[in-house]
C-alpha positions as CSV (number, residue, x, y, z in Angstrom):
1,M,26.4,272.3,96.7
2,H,26.1,274.4,93.3
3,P,27.1,271.8,90.8
4,S,30.4,274.0,89.5
5,K,31.5,274.6,93.0
6,V,31.9,270.1,93.7
7,D,35.3,268.5,93.9
8,R,34.5,264.5,93.2
9,N,38.4,264.1,95.3
10,Q,36.6,266.3,98.3
11,L,33.3,264.6,99.3
12,T,32.5,263.6,102.9
13,L,28.9,264.6,103.6
14,L,25.8,264.2,101.2
15,T,25.4,267.9,101.3
16,D,29.0,267.8,99.8
17,L,26.9,266.1,96.7
18,P,25.6,268.5,93.6
19,N,22.0,269.4,94.5
20,I,22.2,268.1,97.6
21,G,21.0,270.1,100.6
22,K,19.9,268.8,104.1
23,A,16.1,268.7,103.5
24,C,17.6,265.8,100.0
25,A,20.4,264.5,102.6
26,E,17.8,262.8,104.9
27,D,15.8,261.7,102.4
28,L,19.5,259.7,101.2
29,R,19.4,258.4,104.3
30,L,16.2,257.0,104.9
31,L,17.6,255.0,102.0
32,G,20.5,253.9,103.6
33,I,22.8,255.9,102.0
34,L,25.2,257.5,104.6
35,E,28.2,259.0,102.4
36,P,28.2,260.2,99.0
37,V,30.7,257.1,97.9
38,Q,27.4,254.7,98.3
39,L,26.0,256.2,95.6
40,I,28.1,254.1,93.1
41,G,26.4,252.3,90.5
42,K,22.6,252.8,92.1
43,N,20.0,252.8,89.8
44,P,18.6,256.6,90.0
45,Y,14.8,255.1,89.4
46,E,15.4,252.8,91.9
47,L,15.9,254.7,94.9
48,F,13.5,256.9,93.9
49,E,10.8,254.3,93.8
50,E,12.0,253.1,97.1
51,L,11.7,256.2,98.6
52,C,8.2,256.4,97.0
53,D,7.8,253.1,99.4
54,K,9.1,254.7,102.5
55,T,7.5,258.0,102.6
56,G,4.3,256.3,101.7
57,V,4.1,259.5,99.3
58,K,4.1,260.2,95.9
59,I,6.9,262.9,95.6
60,D,7.3,265.1,93.2
61,P,9.7,263.8,89.9
62,C,12.4,266.1,90.5
63,M,13.3,264.2,93.2
64,L,14.3,261.5,90.4
65,D,16.1,264.3,88.1
66,T,18.2,265.3,91.3
67,F,18.9,261.4,91.9
68,I,19.8,260.9,88.3
69,S,22.5,263.9,88.3
70,I,24.2,262.4,91.7
71,T,23.9,259.0,90.6
72,R,25.6,260.2,87.3
73,F,28.4,262.1,89.1
74,M,29.0,259.3,91.5
75,D,30.3,257.2,88.1
76,G,32.3,259.6,87.0
77,E,29.8,262.2,84.4
78,A,30.5,266.0,85.4
79,P,28.2,268.0,88.1
80,Q,25.1,269.2,86.6
81,P,22.4,270.6,88.1
82,W,19.1,268.6,88.4
83,W,17.0,270.2,85.4
84,H,20.1,269.1,82.9
85,Y,17.9,265.2,83.8
86,T,14.3,266.5,83.5
87,E,13.9,265.8,79.4
88,E,15.5,262.5,80.0
89,R,13.8,261.5,82.8
90,K,10.6,262.4,81.1
91,Q,11.4,260.5,78.2
92,N,12.7,257.4,80.5
93,W,9.9,257.6,82.4
94,S,7.2,257.4,80.0
95,R,8.5,253.9,78.5
96,L,9.0,252.8,81.6
97,S,5.4,253.7,82.8
């Protein structure tokens, strides 16, 4: 769903989250996340690494941007498009690598 249309108080499905469509929702389910509330307090970098491990694929880093967007949103920040976090991810990932 587009970030500007999301109401945190109306979330029931993963696809109700900003930036999450059917494919991303399936990725979250693979990680054991079945509802948006389960994202509260999650580390997006750990979610991304776990998804890469479970799929055996080096996933596009834009998925990490998406994970940052949804975990921050569920932790109380305003909804943002996933690309809002690209620069932050690039800076943080270079320090983590």
